[in-house]
C-alpha positions as CSV (number, residue, x, y, z in Angstrom):
1,M,-3.2,14.2,3.0
2,I,-6.3,13.9,5.2
3,A,-9.7,14.5,3.7
4,Y,-12.6,14.2,6.1
5,D,-16.1,15.5,5.8
6,H,-16.9,19.2,5.7
7,D,-18.4,19.5,9.2
8,E,-17.2,19.9,12.8
9,T,-17.0,16.1,13.4
10,G,-14.9,15.8,10.2
11,R,-12.5,18.6,11.2
12,E,-12.1,17.1,14.7
13,G,-11.4,13.7,13.3
14,A,-8.9,15.0,10.8
15,K,-7.1,16.9,13.5
16,K,-6.8,13.7,15.6
17,V,-5.4,11.7,12.7
18,A,-3.0,14.6,11.9
19,Q,-1.8,14.6,15.5
20,A,-1.1,10.9,15.4
21,L,0.6,11.0,12.0
22,W,2.6,14.2,12.7
23,K,4.5,12.5,15.5
24,N,6.0,10.1,13.0
25,T,6.1,11.9,9.7
26,R,6.3,15.6,10.5
27,R,4.6,16.4,7.2
28,V,0.8,16.2,7.2
29,K,-1.8,18.2,5.3
30,I,-5.5,18.5,5.9
31,L,-7.8,19.2,3.0
32,E,-9.9,22.2,4.0
33,W,-13.2,22.4,2.2
34,S,-14.1,26.0,1.4
35,S,-17.4,27.6,2.6
36,K,-18.7,27.2,-1.0
37,F,-19.2,23.5,-0.3
38,P,-22.2,22.4,1.8
39,N,-22.0,21.0,5.3
40,K,-21.0,17.3,5.4
41,Y,-19.5,17.5,1.9
42,D,-16.8,14.9,1.3
43,I,-14.5,13.7,-1.4
44,T,-17.1,11.4,-2.9
45,D,-19.5,14.4,-3.3
46,F,-16.6,16.3,-4.9
47,F,-16.3,13.8,-7.7
48,V,-20.0,13.1,-8.1
49,D,-20.4,16.9,-8.7
50,G,-18.1,16.6,-11.7
51,H,-14.8,17.7,-10.3
52,T,-11.7,16.1,-11.7
53,S,-8.5,14.7,-10.2
54,A,-6.8,17.9,-11.3
55,D,-9.3,19.9,-9.3
56,L,-8.5,17.7,-6.3
57,M,-4.7,18.1,-6.8
58,K,-5.2,21.9,-6.7
59,L,-7.1,21.7,-3.4
60,M,-4.3,19.4,-2.1
61,D,-1.6,21.8,-3.2
62,D,-3.3,24.7,-1.5
63,A,-4.0,22.7,1.8
64,P,-2.0,24.0,4.8
65,E,0.5,21.8,6.5
66,F,-0.4,20.6,10.0
67,G,2.3,21.8,12.4
68,A,3.6,21.5,16.0
69,D,1.7,24.6,17.0
70,Q,-1.6,22.6,16.5
71,L,-0.7,19.6,18.6
72,G,-2.1,20.8,21.8
73,A,-4.9,23.0,20.5
């Protein structure tokens, strides 16, 4: 599970890490912050805002898997 900041730089960084990991593990997920969270939001903000580990697990369960179709994109 990769959880970067909710901004373009974070999404790009998460994709780079996912590409590197996918070559070895073939199972990688990227946590995608919904639009209800502000720009630059991250996992620390999530817990500071009062969310629980169960809330995080739900986001993780719902996260899409990174796949081969995303390697060159």
